[in-house]
C-alpha positions as CSV (number, residue, x, y, z in Angstrom):
1,M,-44.9,23.7,33.8
2,N,-42.3,25.1,31.4
3,C,-40.0,22.1,31.1
4,R,-36.6,22.7,29.7
5,K,-35.1,20.0,27.6
6,T,-32.2,18.1,29.0
7,G,-30.1,15.1,28.0
8,L,-31.0,11.6,28.9
9,A,-28.8,8.9,30.3
10,G,-29.0,5.2,29.8
11,A,-29.3,2.2,31.7
12,S,-26.0,0.7,31.9
13,V,-24.3,3.8,32.7
14,L,-25.2,7.1,33.7
15,A,-26.8,10.2,33.1
16,L,-24.7,13.2,32.5
17,T,-26.4,16.6,32.7
18,A,-26.6,19.2,30.1
19,A,-24.1,21.4,31.9
20,A,-21.6,18.9,33.0
21,G,-21.3,16.5,30.3
22,A,-23.0,14.0,28.3
23,V,-26.2,12.3,28.1
24,S,-26.0,8.7,29.2
25,A,-28.2,6.4,27.4
26,Q,-28.9,2.7,27.3
27,D,-29.1,3.0,23.6
28,T,-27.2,3.7,20.6
29,D,-27.2,6.0,17.6
30,V,-28.9,9.1,18.8
31,A,-31.0,10.6,16.0
32,A,-31.6,14.2,15.4
33,D,-35.2,14.0,16.3
34,T,-36.3,14.0,20.0
35,Q,-39.6,13.7,21.8
36,V,-40.4,15.5,25.1
37,R,-42.2,13.6,27.8
38,G,-42.5,15.4,31.0
39,G,-39.3,17.2,31.9
40,I,-36.7,15.0,30.4
41,E,-35.8,14.7,26.8
42,T,-36.5,11.3,25.1
43,I,-33.8,10.8,22.5
44,V,-34.7,8.8,19.5
45,V,-32.0,6.3,18.6
46,T,-31.2,3.7,15.9
47,A,-29.4,1.0,17.9
48,R,-30.9,-1.8,15.9
49,K,-30.8,0.1,12.6
50,R,-34.3,1.5,13.2
51,E,-35.6,4.5,15.1
52,E,-36.5,3.8,18.7
53,S,-36.7,5.8,21.9
54,I,-33.8,5.4,24.3
55,Q,-36.0,4.1,27.0
56,E,-37.5,1.5,24.6
57,T,-34.2,0.2,23.1
58,P,-33.0,-3.0,24.8
59,I,-29.3,-2.2,24.5
60,S,-26.8,-0.8,26.9
61,V,-25.3,2.4,25.6
62,T,-24.1,5.8,26.8
63,A,-24.8,8.7,24.3
64,F,-23.6,12.2,24.1
65,T,-25.6,14.6,22.0
66,E,-24.2,17.7,20.2
67,G,-25.3,20.0,23.0
68,M,-23.8,17.9,25.7
69,I,-20.5,17.6,23.8
70,E,-20.3,21.4,23.6
71,R,-21.3,22.0,27.2
72,A,-18.9,19.5,28.6
73,G,-16.0,20.6,26.4
74,I,-15.5,17.1,25.0
75,T,-12.8,17.1,22.4
76,D,-11.3,13.6,22.4
77,I,-11.8,10.0,23.6
78,A,-10.3,10.8,27.0
79,D,-13.1,13.2,27.7
80,V,-15.6,10.6,26.7
81,A,-14.1,7.8,28.8
82,I,-13.9,9.8,32.1
83,R,-17.7,10.5,31.8
84,T,-18.7,6.9,30.9
85,P,-18.8,4.3,33.6
86,G,-17.3,1.0,32.5
87,L,-15.1,2.8,29.9
88,A,-11.4,3.3,30.7
89,Y,-8.9,5.0,28.5
90,G,-5.2,4.9,29.2
91,N,-4.2,8.4,28.3
92,Y,-0.5,7.8,27.6
93,G,-0.1,11.2,26.0
94,D,0.6,9.8,22.6
95,E,-1.5,8.9,19.6
96,K,-0.6,5.3,19.1
97,L,-0.4,3.2,22.2
98,S,-3.1,4.5,24.6
99,P,-5.4,1.5,25.3
100,T,-9.1,1.4,25.6
101,S,-11.1,-0.9,28.0
102,L,-14.8,-1.4,28.3
103,R,-16.3,-3.4,31.2
104,G,-12.7,-4.6,31.8
105,V,-12.3,-6.0,28.3
106,I,-9.0,-4.7,26.9
107,G,-6.8,-5.4,24.0
108,G,-3.2,-6.7,24.1
109,S,-1.4,-4.2,21.9
110,G,-1.5,-0.7,20.4
111,S,-0.1,-1.7,17.0
112,A,-2.4,-1.3,14.1
113,G,-1.5,-4.9,13.1
114,A,-3.1,-6.2,16.3
115,D,-6.9,-5.7,16.8
116,G,-8.3,-3.9,19.8
117,A,-11.1,-5.2,22.0
118,V,-13.1,-2.0,21.6
119,G,-14.1,-0.9,18.1
120,F,-14.1,2.7,16.9
121,Y,-16.4,3.9,14.1
122,L,-16.9,7.2,12.3
123,D,-20.3,7.4,10.5
124,E,-20.5,3.5,10.5
125,V,-16.9,3.2,9.1
126,F,-14.4,1.2,11.1
127,L,-11.4,3.2,12.3
128,G,-9.2,0.5,13.9
129,Q,-7.4,1.7,17.0
130,G,-4.5,3.9,18.0
131,V,-3.6,6.6,15.5
132,G,-6.4,5.7,13.1
133,A,-9.0,6.1,15.8
134,T,-7.6,9.2,17.3
135,I,-9.8,12.1,16.0
136,D,-10.8,15.5,17.2
137,L,-14.5,15.4,18.2
138,F,-15.5,18.7,16.7
139,D,-18.7,19.1,14.6
140,M,-20.2,15.9,16.0
141,E,-23.9,15.2,16.1
142,R,-23.5,12.5,18.7
143,I,-21.2,10.0,20.3
144,E,-22.4,6.5,21.4
145,V,-20.6,4.0,23.6
146,L,-22.2,0.5,23.1
147,R,-21.3,-2.1,25.8
148,G,-20.8,-5.7,25.3
149,P,-20.0,-7.7,22.1
150,Q,-21.5,-6.0,19.0
151,G,-20.7,-9.0,16.7
152,T,-24.1,-9.1,14.9
153,L,-24.6,-5.6,13.3
154,F,-21.2,-4.0,13.7
155,G,-18.8,-7.0,13.9
156,R,-15.1,-6.3,13.2
157,N,-13.7,-7.7,16.5
158,T,-15.8,-5.6,18.9
159,I,-15.7,-8.1,21.7
160,G,-15.9,-5.5,24.5
161,G,-18.1,-3.0,22.8
162,L,-17.6,0.0,20.5
163,I,-17.5,3.8,20.3
164,H,-19.4,5.3,17.4
165,Y,-18.8,8.9,16.3
166,T,-21.6,10.5,14.1
167,T,-20.8,13.8,12.4
168,A,-23.3,16.6,11.8
169,R,-24.9,16.3,8.4
170,P,-25.3,19.0,5.8
171,T,-28.4,21.1,6.4
172,D,-31.3,22.3,4.2
173,E,-30.9,25.9,5.5
174,F,-27.8,28.0,5.9
175,E,-25.9,27.5,9.2
176,A,-22.6,28.7,10.5
177,Y,-20.8,28.4,13.9
178,L,-17.6,29.5,15.5
179,E,-16.0,28.2,18.7
180,A,-13.0,29.8,20.4
181,E,-11.3,28.8,23.6
182,I,-8.3,30.0,25.6
183,G,-6.9,28.7,28.8
184,D,-3.7,28.3,30.9
185,Y,-0.7,26.4,29.6
186,D,-1.1,28.5,26.4
187,H,-4.2,26.5,25.4
188,R,-5.8,27.8,22.3
189,R,-8.6,26.1,20.3
190,I,-10.6,27.6,17.4
191,G,-13.1,25.9,15.2
192,A,-15.5,27.0,12.6
193,G,-18.1,25.4,10.4
194,I,-20.6,26.3,7.6
195,S,-23.5,24.3,6.2
196,G,-26.4,24.8,3.8
197,P,-27.8,24.3,0.3
198,L,-25.6,24.5,-2.7
199,I,-27.9,23.6,-5.6
200,G,-31.5,24.3,-4.7
201,D,-32.9,21.6,-2.6
202,R,-31.0,18.9,-4.3
203,V,-27.4,19.4,-3.2
204,S,-26.2,20.6,0.2
205,G,-22.8,20.7,1.8
206,R,-20.9,21.1,5.1
207,L,-17.4,22.2,5.9
208,A,-15.7,22.3,9.3
209,F,-12.2,23.1,10.6
210,V,-10.6,23.1,14.0
211,R,-7.1,23.9,15.3
212,N,-6.0,22.8,18.8
213,Q,-2.8,23.9,20.5
214,R,-1.4,23.8,24.0
215,G,1.9,24.6,25.6
216,G,3.8,22.1,27.8
217,T,2.4,20.8,31.0
218,S,5.8,19.5,32.0
219,Y,9.3,21.0,32.2
220,N,12.4,19.4,30.8
221,V,15.2,20.2,33.2
222,V,18.0,19.2,30.9
223,L,16.9,21.2,27.9
224,D,15.3,24.1,29.9
225,E,12.0,24.1,28.0
226,E,8.4,23.1,28.4
227,V,7.4,19.8,27.0
228,N,4.2,17.7,26.5
229,T,2.6,20.0,24.1
230,E,-0.4,19.6,21.7
231,D,-0.6,20.8,18.2
232,S,-3.1,19.5,15.6
233,W,-5.6,20.6,13.1
234,S,-8.4,18.9,11.3
235,A,-10.8,19.5,8.5
236,R,-14.0,17.7,7.4
237,G,-16.2,18.2,4.4
238,Q,-19.5,16.6,3.1
239,L,-21.7,16.8,0.1
240,L,-25.3,15.5,0.3
241,F,-27.2,14.7,-2.9
242,D,-31.0,14.4,-2.6
243,I,-31.9,12.1,-5.5
244,G,-35.6,12.1,-5.3
245,D,-37.9,11.3,-2.3
246,R,-36.4,7.8,-1.7
247,T,-32.7,8.1,-2.5
248,E,-29.8,10.1,-1.1
249,W,-26.0,10.0,-1.5
250,R,-23.6,11.5,0.9
251,L,-19.8,11.9,0.2
252,S,-17.5,12.9,3.0
253,A,-13.8,13.5,3.4
254,D,-11.6,14.4,6.4
255,Y,-8.0,15.2,7.1
256,R,-5.9,15.5,10.3
257,E,-2.3,16.6,10.9
258,V,-0.4,16.4,14.2
259,D,3.0,17.8,15.0
260,Q,3.8,17.9,18.7
261,D,6.1,16.6,21.5
262,S,4.4,14.2,23.8
263,L,4.9,10.8,25.6
264,V,6.5,12.5,28.6
265,F,7.6,9.9,31.2
266,E,8.4,10.6,34.8
267,T,10.9,8.2,36.4
268,L,9.2,6.6,39.4
269,N,12.3,4.7,40.6
270,Y,15.7,3.5,39.5
271,N,17.3,0.0,39.7
272,D,20.7,0.8,41.2
273,A,22.1,-2.5,40.1
274,T,21.9,-1.6,36.4
275,T,24.7,-0.2,34.2
276,F,22.6,2.8,33.4
277,A,22.2,3.9,37.1
278,T,25.9,3.3,37.7
279,V,26.9,5.5,34.7
280,L,24.4,8.2,35.5
281,D,25.9,8.5,39.0
282,L,29.5,8.2,37.7
283,Y,28.9,11.2,35.4
284,G,27.3,13.1,38.3
285,L,24.1,13.6,36.4
286,P,20.8,14.3,38.2
287,R,18.1,11.7,38.9
288,N,14.4,12.5,38.8
289,A,13.9,13.0,42.6
290,D,10.1,13.6,42.5
291,P,8.1,11.6,40.0
292,F,5.0,13.8,40.6
293,D,6.5,17.3,40.2
294,R,6.1,17.4,36.4
295,N,9.8,18.0,36.0
296,V,11.3,15.5,33.5
297,Y,14.8,14.7,32.2
298,A,15.8,14.0,28.6
299,D,18.6,15.1,26.3
300,D,16.3,15.3,23.3
301,I,12.7,16.3,22.6
302,T,10.1,13.6,21.9
303,Y,8.4,14.3,18.6
304,E,5.2,12.9,17.3
305,R,3.9,13.5,13.8
306,S,1.0,12.0,11.9
307,E,-1.0,12.7,8.8
308,A,-4.3,10.9,8.4
309,W,-7.2,11.2,5.9
310,G,-10.2,9.4,4.7
311,V,-13.1,9.4,2.2
312,A,-16.4,7.7,2.4
313,S,-19.6,7.2,0.3
314,H,-23.0,6.6,2.0
315,F,-25.7,5.6,-0.5
316,T,-29.3,5.0,0.7
317,T,-32.4,4.2,-1.3
318,M,-35.8,2.5,-1.0
319,I,-36.6,-0.4,-3.3
320,G,-40.3,-1.0,-2.6
321,D,-40.5,-1.5,1.2
322,V,-36.8,-2.5,1.5
323,E,-34.2,0.1,2.5
324,L,-30.8,-0.4,0.9
325,V,-27.7,1.2,2.4
326,N,-24.2,0.9,0.9
327,I,-21.2,2.4,2.7
328,T,-17.8,2.4,1.0
329,A,-14.7,4.0,2.7
330,Y,-10.9,4.3,2.4
331,R,-8.7,5.6,5.2
332,T,-5.0,5.9,5.6
333,H,-2.4,7.4,8.0
334,D,1.3,7.9,8.3
335,Y,2.7,8.1,11.8
336,A,6.3,8.8,13.0
337,N,7.7,9.4,16.5
338,R,11.1,9.3,18.4
339,T,11.8,9.6,22.1
340,D,14.6,9.5,24.6
341,T,14.3,6.0,26.0
342,D,16.4,6.5,29.1
343,R,15.0,9.9,30.1
344,S,18.3,11.4,31.2
345,A,21.0,13.8,30.2
346,L,23.0,10.9,28.8
347,E,23.2,10.4,25.0
348,W,22.2,6.8,25.6
349,A,19.3,5.3,23.8
350,Y,16.3,6.4,21.7
351,D,13.3,4.6,20.3
352,G,10.3,5.0,18.0
353,D,7.3,3.1,16.7
354,P,6.4,4.5,13.3
355,E,3.6,2.9,11.2
356,E,1.9,3.3,7.8
357,V,-1.7,2.0,7.5
358,S,-4.4,1.9,4.9
359,R,-8.0,0.5,5.2
360,F,-10.7,-0.1,2.7
361,S,-14.2,-1.3,3.7
362,N,-17.6,-1.8,2.1
363,E,-20.9,-2.7,3.8
364,L,-24.1,-3.5,1.9
365,R,-27.2,-3.6,4.2
366,L,-30.9,-4.3,3.7
367,S,-33.7,-3.7,6.2
368,W,-37.5,-4.3,5.9
369,S,-40.6,-5.3,7.7
370,S,-43.1,-8.0,7.0
371,G,-46.1,-8.6,9.1
372,D,-45.0,-9.0,12.8
373,F,-41.3,-9.3,11.8
374,D,-38.5,-6.7,11.3
375,W,-35.4,-7.7,9.4
376,V,-31.9,-6.4,8.8
377,G,-29.1,-8.2,7.0
378,G,-26.0,-7.6,4.9
379,L,-22.5,-8.2,3.7
380,Y,-19.2,-6.7,4.9
381,Y,-15.8,-6.5,3.3
382,Y,-12.6,-5.2,4.9
383,Q,-9.0,-4.9,3.7
384,Q,-6.2,-3.5,5.7
385,E,-2.5,-3.1,5.0
386,T,-0.1,-2.1,7.9
387,N,3.6,-1.5,8.0
388,N,5.1,-1.3,11.5
389,L,8.6,0.1,11.8
390,S,9.8,-0.2,15.4
391,F,13.4,0.8,16.2
392,I,16.0,1.4,18.9
393,E,18.8,4.0,18.3
394,L,22.0,3.9,20.2
395,G,23.5,7.2,21.6
396,G,27.1,8.4,21.7
397,D,27.7,7.9,25.4
398,L,26.4,4.3,25.3
399,M,28.6,3.4,22.3
400,T,31.6,5.0,23.8
401,L,31.1,2.9,26.9
402,L,30.9,-0.2,24.7
403,G,34.1,0.8,22.9
404,A,32.4,1.6,19.5
405,P,31.9,5.4,19.4
406,S,31.8,5.3,15.6
407,L,28.5,3.3,15.8
408,A,26.7,6.1,17.6
409,G,23.4,6.7,16.0
410,I,23.0,3.2,14.6
411,R,19.6,1.6,14.7
412,A,18.3,-1.8,15.4
413,G,14.7,-2.3,14.1
414,S,12.0,-4.2,12.4
415,D,9.9,-3.9,9.3
416,A,6.6,-5.8,9.6
417,A,4.2,-5.7,6.6
418,M,0.8,-7.2,7.4
419,D,-2.3,-7.7,5.3
420,T,-5.7,-8.4,6.7
421,T,-8.8,-9.5,4.7
422,S,-12.2,-9.9,6.5
423,I,-15.5,-10.9,4.9
424,A,-18.7,-11.3,6.8
425,V,-22.4,-12.0,6.3
426,F,-24.8,-10.8,9.0
427,G,-28.5,-10.6,9.9
428,A,-31.1,-10.1,12.6
429,G,-34.8,-10.6,12.9
430,T,-37.3,-9.3,15.5
431,W,-40.6,-11.0,16.1
432,N,-43.1,-8.6,17.6
433,V,-45.3,-11.1,19.5
434,S,-47.5,-8.4,20.9
435,D,-47.3,-4.7,21.8
436,R,-45.6,-5.7,25.1
437,L,-43.3,-8.6,24.0
438,D,-40.7,-9.1,21.3
439,F,-37.8,-11.4,20.5
440,T,-34.7,-10.7,18.4
441,L,-32.2,-13.3,17.0
442,G,-29.2,-12.4,15.1
443,G,-25.8,-13.6,14.0
444,R,-22.7,-12.8,11.9
445,Y,-20.4,-15.3,10.2
446,T,-16.9,-13.9,9.7
447,T,-13.9,-15.2,7.9
448,E,-10.6,-13.4,8.4
449,E,-7.2,-14.0,6.8
450,K,-3.9,-12.4,7.8
451,S,-0.4,-12.6,6.4
452,I,2.9,-11.0,7.6
453,D,6.4,-10.4,6.1
454,Y,8.7,-9.6,9.0
455,S,12.3,-8.7,8.9
456,Q,14.6,-7.5,11.7
457,S,17.9,-5.7,11.4
458,D,20.1,-6.1,14.6
459,P,23.7,-4.9,13.8
460,V,24.8,-5.0,17.5
461,G,22.9,-8.1,18.7
462,L,20.5,-6.3,21.0
463,L,17.4,-8.1,19.9
464,G,18.5,-11.7,19.1
465,G,20.1,-11.1,15.7
466,D,19.0,-10.5,12.1
467,F,16.2,-12.7,10.7
468,A,13.2,-12.7,8.4
469,V,10.0,-14.7,8.6
470,S,6.8,-14.9,6.6
471,A,3.5,-16.4,7.8
472,E,-0.2,-16.5,7.1
473,D,-3.3,-17.9,8.8
474,D,-7.1,-17.6,8.7
475,W,-10.0,-18.0,11.1
476,A,-13.8,-18.3,10.8
477,E,-16.4,-17.7,13.6
478,F,-20.1,-17.4,14.1
479,T,-21.2,-14.8,16.6
480,P,-24.8,-15.1,17.6
481,S,-27.0,-12.8,19.7
482,A,-30.4,-13.2,21.3
483,N,-32.6,-10.5,23.0
484,V,-36.0,-10.4,24.6
485,R,-37.8,-7.2,25.5
486,F,-40.9,-6.9,27.7
487,R,-42.9,-3.8,28.5
488,F,-44.3,-4.2,32.0
489,T,-46.1,-0.8,31.6
490,S,-45.8,2.2,29.3
491,D,-43.1,3.5,31.7
492,V,-41.2,0.3,32.6
493,M,-39.3,-1.9,30.2
494,G,-37.1,-4.9,30.9
495,Y,-34.8,-6.8,28.6
496,A,-32.3,-9.6,28.6
497,T,-29.5,-10.3,26.1
498,V,-27.0,-13.1,25.3
499,S,-24.3,-12.4,22.8
500,R,-21.0,-13.7,21.6
501,G,-17.9,-11.7,20.5
502,F,-14.9,-12.8,18.5
503,K,-11.5,-11.2,17.9
504,S,-9.3,-12.9,15.3
505,G,-5.8,-14.1,15.8
506,G,-2.8,-12.5,14.4
507,F,1.0,-11.9,14.4
508,N,3.4,-10.0,16.5
509,D,4.7,-7.1,14.4
510,A,6.9,-5.3,16.9
511,L,10.6,-5.9,17.8
512,G,11.4,-9.4,19.0
513,D,12.5,-12.8,17.8
514,A,10.8,-15.4,15.6
515,N,9.6,-17.6,18.4
516,G,5.9,-17.3,19.0
517,I,5.2,-14.7,16.3
518,S,1.6,-15.9,15.9
519,F,-1.3,-15.9,18.4
520,D,-4.9,-17.4,18.2
521,P,-8.3,-15.8,18.4
522,E,-10.1,-14.9,21.6
523,T,-13.8,-15.2,22.3
524,L,-16.3,-13.7,24.8
525,W,-19.9,-14.5,25.9
526,N,-21.9,-11.7,27.4
527,Y,-25.1,-12.2,29.5
528,E,-27.0,-9.1,30.7
529,A,-30.4,-7.9,31.9
530,G,-31.7,-4.4,32.3
531,L,-34.6,-2.4,33.5
532,K,-35.5,1.1,32.2
533,T,-38.1,3.2,34.0
534,T,-39.6,6.7,33.7
535,L,-41.0,8.0,36.9
536,F,-43.0,11.0,38.3
537,N,-44.7,11.9,35.0
538,G,-41.4,12.1,33.2
539,L,-39.4,14.1,35.7
540,M,-37.1,11.2,36.6
541,Q,-35.5,8.3,34.9
542,A,-33.9,5.4,36.7
543,N,-32.2,2.5,34.8
544,V,-30.2,-0.5,36.0
545,T,-28.2,-3.2,34.2
546,A,-26.5,-6.3,35.5
547,F,-24.0,-8.3,33.3
548,Y,-21.6,-11.2,33.3
549,M,-18.9,-11.8,30.7
550,D,-16.9,-15.0,30.2
551,W,-13.7,-14.4,28.2
552,S,-11.4,-17.1,26.9
553,D,-8.1,-17.5,25.0
554,I,-7.2,-13.9,26.0
555,Q,-4.6,-12.1,24.0
556,V,-2.2,-10.7,26.5
557,A,1.0,-8.6,25.8
558,G,4.1,-8.9,27.9
559,D,7.9,-8.7,27.7
560,N,9.4,-11.5,25.6
561,P,11.9,-13.2,28.0
562,A,13.8,-14.7,25.0
563,T,15.5,-11.3,24.2
564,P,17.7,-9.1,26.3
565,V,15.8,-5.8,25.8
566,Y,12.1,-5.0,26.3
567,D,10.0,-6.2,23.4
568,P,6.4,-6.9,24.0
569,I,4.9,-10.1,22.6
570,I,1.2,-11.1,22.4
571,V,0.3,-14.6,23.6
572,N,-3.0,-16.4,24.4
573,A,-3.1,-16.5,28.2
574,G,-6.0,-18.3,29.9
575,A,-9.5,-17.1,30.7
576,A,-11.2,-14.3,32.7
577,H,-14.6,-13.0,33.8
578,S,-16.1,-9.6,34.2
579,Q,-19.3,-8.9,36.1
580,G,-21.0,-5.8,37.4
581,L,-24.0,-3.6,38.0
582,E,-24.6,-0.3,36.4
583,L,-27.1,2.3,37.7
584,E,-28.3,5.6,36.2
585,I,-30.6,8.2,37.6
586,L,-31.5,11.5,36.0
587,A,-34.0,14.0,37.5
588,Q,-35.4,17.4,36.9
589,P,-37.0,18.4,40.2
590,T,-37.6,22.0,39.1
591,D,-37.7,23.9,35.8
592,N,-34.2,25.3,36.7
593,L,-32.4,22.3,38.2
594,T,-31.1,19.1,36.6
595,L,-29.4,16.4,38.7
596,G,-27.6,13.3,37.6
597,F,-26.0,10.4,39.3
598,N,-24.6,7.2,37.7
599,A,-22.4,4.4,39.0
600,A,-21.0,1.1,37.9
601,L,-19.6,-1.6,40.1
602,L,-17.1,-4.0,38.4
603,E,-15.2,-7.1,39.1
604,A,-12.8,-8.1,36.3
605,E,-10.4,-10.9,37.1
606,F,-8.3,-13.5,35.3
607,D,-9.4,-17.0,36.2
608,E,-6.3,-18.7,34.9
609,G,-3.2,-17.9,32.7
610,T,0.3,-16.6,32.8
611,L,2.4,-13.9,31.1
612,P,5.1,-14.8,28.6
613,N,7.7,-14.8,31.5
614,G,5.5,-17.3,33.5
615,A,4.1,-14.7,36.0
616,P,0.5,-15.5,37.0
617,L,-2.4,-13.2,36.0
618,A,-4.8,-11.8,38.6
619,D,-6.9,-8.6,38.3
620,I,-7.5,-7.3,34.8
621,P,-5.8,-3.9,34.3
622,R,-7.6,-0.7,33.7
623,A,-10.8,-2.0,35.3
624,P,-11.7,0.2,38.3
625,D,-13.8,-1.6,40.9
626,Y,-16.3,1.3,40.7
627,T,-17.0,4.4,38.7
628,A,-19.4,7.1,39.7
629,N,-20.5,10.5,38.3
630,L,-22.4,13.1,40.2
631,N,-23.4,16.2,38.3
632,A,-25.8,19.1,38.5
633,E,-26.7,22.3,36.6
634,Y,-28.8,25.2,37.7
635,R,-30.1,27.6,34.9
636,A,-32.3,30.7,35.2
637,P,-33.2,33.8,33.2
638,M,-31.0,36.8,33.8
639,T,-32.5,39.3,31.3
640,P,-35.0,38.8,28.5
641,G,-33.3,36.5,26.0
642,T,-30.3,35.6,28.3
643,D,-29.9,32.8,30.8
644,W,-27.2,32.3,33.3
645,F,-26.1,28.9,34.4
646,V,-23.7,27.2,36.8
647,G,-22.8,23.5,36.8
648,G,-20.3,21.0,38.0
649,E,-19.4,17.3,38.0
650,V,-17.5,15.0,40.2
651,L,-15.9,12.1,38.2
652,M,-15.0,9.2,40.5
653,R,-12.9,6.1,39.9
654,G,-12.2,3.2,42.2
655,E,-8.9,1.3,42.7
656,S,-7.3,-0.4,39.7
657,Y,-4.0,-1.6,38.3
658,L,-2.1,-0.4,35.2
659,T,-0.3,-3.6,34.3
660,V,-1.3,-7.2,33.8
661,D,1.1,-8.4,36.4
662,N,-0.6,-6.2,39.0
663,Q,2.6,-4.5,40.2
664,E,2.1,-2.4,43.3
665,D,3.8,0.5,41.6
666,G,1.1,0.3,39.0
667,H,-1.7,0.4,41.6
668,V,-4.0,3.5,41.3
669,N,-5.9,4.5,44.4
670,A,-9.5,5.7,44.2
671,Y,-9.7,9.3,43.1
672,A,-12.2,12.0,42.1
673,L,-11.9,14.8,39.5
674,V,-14.0,18.0,40.0
675,N,-15.0,20.2,37.1
676,L,-16.9,23.5,37.4
677,N,-18.4,26.0,34.9
678,I,-20.4,29.2,35.0
679,G,-21.6,31.3,32.2
680,L,-24.2,33.1,30.1
681,E,-26.2,31.8,27.1
682,S,-28.8,33.3,24.8
683,S,-32.2,31.7,25.2
684,D,-32.3,30.8,21.5
685,G,-28.8,29.1,21.7
686,R,-27.2,31.6,19.3
687,W,-24.3,32.4,21.6
688,R,-22.7,31.1,24.8
689,I,-19.8,32.2,27.0
690,N,-18.5,29.8,29.6
691,L,-15.8,30.1,32.3
692,W,-14.6,26.6,33.2
693,G,-12.2,24.8,35.5
694,R,-11.1,21.2,35.0
695,N,-9.6,19.1,37.7
696,I,-9.8,22.2,39.9
697,F,-8.3,20.5,43.0
698,D,-5.3,19.4,40.9
699,E,-5.7,15.7,41.6
700,T,-2.6,13.8,40.3
701,V,-3.3,10.4,38.8
702,K,-1.0,7.8,37.3
703,E,-2.1,7.0,33.8
704,R,0.6,4.5,32.9
705,L,3.4,2.3,34.4
706,F,6.1,1.3,32.0
707,D,8.5,-1.1,33.7
708,L,12.1,-1.2,32.2
709,S,13.7,-1.6,35.6
710,N,15.2,-5.0,34.7
711,Q,16.6,-3.7,31.4
712,D,20.3,-3.1,32.1
713,V,20.6,-0.2,29.7
714,V,17.5,1.6,31.1
715,G,17.0,0.4,34.7
716,Q,13.9,2.5,35.5
717,K,10.1,2.4,36.0
718,F,8.3,5.2,34.2
719,I,4.9,6.7,34.8
720,V,2.7,9.0,32.9
721,L,0.5,11.6,34.7
722,N,-2.9,13.0,34.0
723,D,-3.4,16.7,33.1
724,P,-3.0,19.2,35.9
725,A,-5.7,21.7,37.0
726,T,-6.7,24.0,34.2
727,I,-8.9,27.0,33.8
728,G,-10.2,28.8,30.7
729,V,-13.0,30.5,28.9
730,S,-14.9,29.5,25.8
731,L,-17.1,31.3,23.4
732,N,-19.6,29.7,21.0
733,L,-21.5,31.6,18.3
734,R,-24.1,30.1,15.9
735,Y,-26.0,31.6,13.0
């Protein structure tokens, strides 16, 4: 049988087909090499810092290969999340505050000074969260989503898991590619890349560029213009030095710039008892009558601008039988934004949340084998400096009402400079008892120190007055892991894992008062077992994973009741658990047809704890009770050298809540998004043209609930909506 290669999916999640999306895998770093067994591609991965087949790796991961990224049209983390069961991304429409949740484990804040629960990495370099982790996924070799604490080999507060982006490397032979895409809402995307040798077979390079633009998907009634636009461009370059047979050195640099209007809120409802609602009606100004019509109200355009860049050095050499890897990186970004707080025609209030961040990291890692044992160990150093500059600006109409029109435009705000230093030593060893049985033990010891210099300027007494405070603290934790793998047959492998995750404490660096500025670490234990099977001579794979997570001293963000305006504060609030079952099935019943189904059932609940205002905690937000993906692709020859294909996917999510207090207004009903595509492709992969439709039934979903209804100067509950139905065409050329 002429078996066409397709992508594989992994145990704890799902399989996504070559047409519709990604390859789901229970494993991690997908290497460039693959092995074919039967009809389904076996992807070689390096989850444990060594090359292993996906079906042989005892780790729960979803992986997207380069071809799957291209076919699914994946360009950002939102595209990854919607195709990855257990992974949820709150697409707020901005670069900074959109939260990420994995198996229900979610962070408490979007500020760079507070660590997320899910780690983001680019070529093994930690990116942080928010603006620093928001990158365009062009020219990627693969993307992996690792579930559960990754405290041994990755560390850096990854208590829920991590998302690892791996860029395409420089090639030994000349390559070039071009991608162009147009769609409705004035969507335009163009990317290009070139790679090949520069100095014989000793030095090669790669350079890639992408520009992404889109017109507004919402309409500002007050200003009579479209809003919620996208406009960014990115560039990435690499040099690879081949220093003999056993040594290589890779230098990389990347740059990204964003200048767009975003963060478009719809008003879900008004609090008629507030001053804002009274004044709005007194002036005869319109209210937002339909929160789902994508018509919004604001007297000024929201702007969002960022400039981010990074450089990295990857040095690899062999010293005898020991592989040494050293990764050094520096990354920085400068972010600014401003938005109309009250979303009305009134010149009332405005706010922003700028930040400046720099990060330096160095990892030294050794790996080797001795007899029946495989070892990996190393040292890690991380230094971060952040400066968070939150503000509230008062408009002319509000200051006139307060009898101080001359103070229009005055700002109340904070300046929070925070330093973080993290040092860790880590190691893991695998004992290969036999060809069928092995055990792995590992651990990481981390020390982390943080300090903050915080000052607040409050000229009109909105936030509790002027003050300044300095503080510092440090924490140390050991995060162990243990794993056993048993091969029942050559086609059936089972594994069990116990691992611990740790996220350090910190300081609140947003607007607020001095009370409770610090918070303590949180920890999580993960228990899981999985089974990976290959059936029907390689024509089908079926994998299943069950897990239980016990989470304590959780860092939860809520409104600080000590101040009169909204200012979120992080506190340690009780304990929670997360448990579930994940299933993946991928099959190729014929040479032309590929089918995929994956599903995850999840229960994520607080067992105890309260918010800063004393409200009890119940269901963990952004944890759908189920996720399921059904996808298919049919491909057949049309003429010699040309194939036609048609594919589709149904991306399903169960019920969930958007806020920690489980407000009914933040309840999201179960929904399904349907994507379709049809096109032509050359048999050698040199060109591809694809007509696509995303969310073709125009399903409207709430992505965020922001409750300011009890704030007298705002008096509203806001929501953010997902993208509407879109259609377009893309062209890919490769040389």
